[in-house]
N, C-alpha and C positions, 0 to 999 in steps of 0.2 A: 061856483063857476071857477074853471081853470085860468089863473093869473097868465102863465104862456098861451093859452090858445087866444084871450083877448090883447094881449098885446101883439100877437101875430096877426089878429084881426087890423088892429091899431095902425101897425107898420106895414103890412103887407109883404114881411120877409123875415127868414129866421135871425139874420144879423143885422144889428141896426147902427148904422155910425154914431158916434158919440157926441156929435153934434146936435143931431136930433134928441137927442134924451139928458144931455147936461146940468140944464137948469130945471127942468122939468122933475125928474128924478135924484139927482144928487147937490142939486141947488149952488151949480158950479158952471162959472162962463166958460164957454168954449176953450179958450185958452189955459183957464186953470185946469180942466178936465185933461185936456192932451198932455199938458204937464204931468199930470197923475198919473195919465196911463202910460206915459212914457217910466215914470218912476216906480212904476207897481203899486200909486198908492188909491189907485180907487177901489171901492168896497166889491168889485166884480173884477173878472179879466177881461183885459182889453189886449185887443191883437191890431196889426195895421193889415190892411186888405191886399198888400202887395209887400213886394222886396223894398223899396223906395222908403226913403226916410218923411219924403213927401206923400205916402200912402194914407190914404183913410184909417184913423183909428175906429175900430168897431168892435161890438160886445155881442155876444150870443143873446136870442131871448130868452134861452133858458135859464140863464146864469141871470140876466134883469130880472126874469121872474120869482127864482129861487131866493133871490135879495128881496124883491118886494114885499114877499109871502114871511120871511123871516123878520121883517120890520113892523109887518102886520100881526104876528104871532106874540112879539115883545109889546106892541101896544095892548093887547089884549089882556096879556098878563099884568102888565102895568096897572089897566083898568079895573081891572077886579082887584086888585091890590090895595089901590088908593082908597082915602078917605071919600065916604059920597058926601055930595054938597047938600046943604041942608036947605 
């Protein structure tokens, strides 16, 4: 199944507010995620949904999907190369 498609179905939009994903997908509080976004430290690009410093921080669903797919691919590689439990 396509990760971007599933995220679009979950959020019903192509861009997602950071506040809606920061804890579940990044393990960050909303305040920390916003600070990371402002500093360019999130693992995916983030942008403001307006010209004001008070505008909502957003991410593109495709960028989030690619990030999640990369995490999954790495987990699969790690699993294949890890010692099997007895």
